[in-house]
C-alpha positions in Angstrom: 13.8 56.9 -9.2 12.1 54.1 -11.0 9.1 52.2 -9.6 9.5 48.3 -9.3 11.1 45.7 -9.5 14.1 44.3 -12.2 14.3 41.3 -13.4 16.9 39.5 -10.7 14.4 40.5 -7.8 11.6 39.2 -10.1 13.3 35.3 -11.2 14.8 35.4 -7.6 10.7 35.9 -6.1 10.0 32.7 -7.7 13.0 30.8 -8.1 14.0 30.5 -4.2 10.2 29.7 -3.3 10.2 27.2 -5.6 13.3 25.4 -4.8 12.1 25.1 -1.2 9.2 23.9 -2.5 10.9 21.0 -4.6 13.0 20.0 -1.9 9.8 19.5 0.2 8.3 17.5 -2.1 11.4 15.3 -2.5 11.1 14.7 1.2 7.7 14.3 1.3 7.8 11.5 -1.0 11.1 9.8 0.4 8.9 9.9 4.0 6.1 8.5 1.7 7.9 5.5 0.5 9.8 4.8 3.1 6.4 4.4 5.0 4.9 2.3 2.5 7.9 0.1 3.3 7.3 0.0 6.5 3.6 -1.3 6.3 4.8 -4.4 4.0 7.6 -5.3 6.4 5.1 -5.6 8.9 2.2 -6.4 7.1 4.4 -9.4 6.4 5.7 -9.6 9.8 2.3 -10.4 11.1 2.1 -13.6 7.9 4.5 -15.2 8.8 3.7 -15.0 12.5 0.4 -16.3 11.8 1.6 -19.3 9.4 3.7 -19.9 12.9 1.2 -20.6 14.8 -0.6 -22.8 12.8 2.3 -24.8 12.5 2.7 -24.6 16.2 -1.1 -25.9 16.9 -1.6 -28.4 14.1 2.0 -29.2 13.7 2.4 -28.7 9.9 1.4 -25.9 6.7 -2.0 -24.7 6.3 -2.2 -26.3 3.2 -6.7 -26.6 2.0 -7.9 -22.8 1.6 -10.6 -23.6 4.5 -8.1 -23.3 7.1 -6.3 -20.5 5.2 -9.3 -18.6 6.6 -9.7 -20.1 9.7 -5.9 -19.0 10.4 -6.7 -15.4 9.6 -3.9 -16.4 6.6 -6.6 -14.9 3.7 -9.7 -13.4 3.9 -12.9 -15.2 2.0 -13.6 -13.6 -0.8 -17.5 -13.3 -2.1 -18.2 -14.4 -5.5 -18.9 -11.6 -7.9 -22.6 -11.0 -8.0 -24.3 -11.0 -11.7 -24.4 -7.8 -12.8 -22.1 -6.6 -10.9 -18.7 -4.5 -11.6 -16.7 -7.4 -10.5 -18.8 -9.3 -12.5 -16.7 -8.0 -15.5 -12.9 -8.5 -16.8 -10.5 -9.1 -13.8 -12.4 -10.7 -11.1 -11.6 -12.8 -9.2 -12.4 -16.8 -9.7 -15.5 -18.0 -7.5 -13.8 -19.1 -4.1 -10.5 -16.9 -4.8 -9.1 -15.9 -1.5 -7.0 -12.2 -0.8 -4.4 -11.9 1.3 -5.0 -10.6 5.0 -1.9 -8.9 6.8 
């Protein structure tokens, strides 16, 4: 009697765990996409609620940058300091605002 494994047994031992792992990877990716979508929907709902609260309180929509910051719609982005990584290309203009959720 020979000792060892046949080619079919070796392939089975390698292919089956590979198929299971690929199925798990697909499921995890889908869950990650759903979580990202859910966070985006939540952020938009919060932003909508903040705008509506401002509108109800002021009887108009915020139109000035300082009002948007005060209402919590955006956060103020400090201007880049000279010599920092953000002072090169891709940095926001001074006084720019970043959306918050």
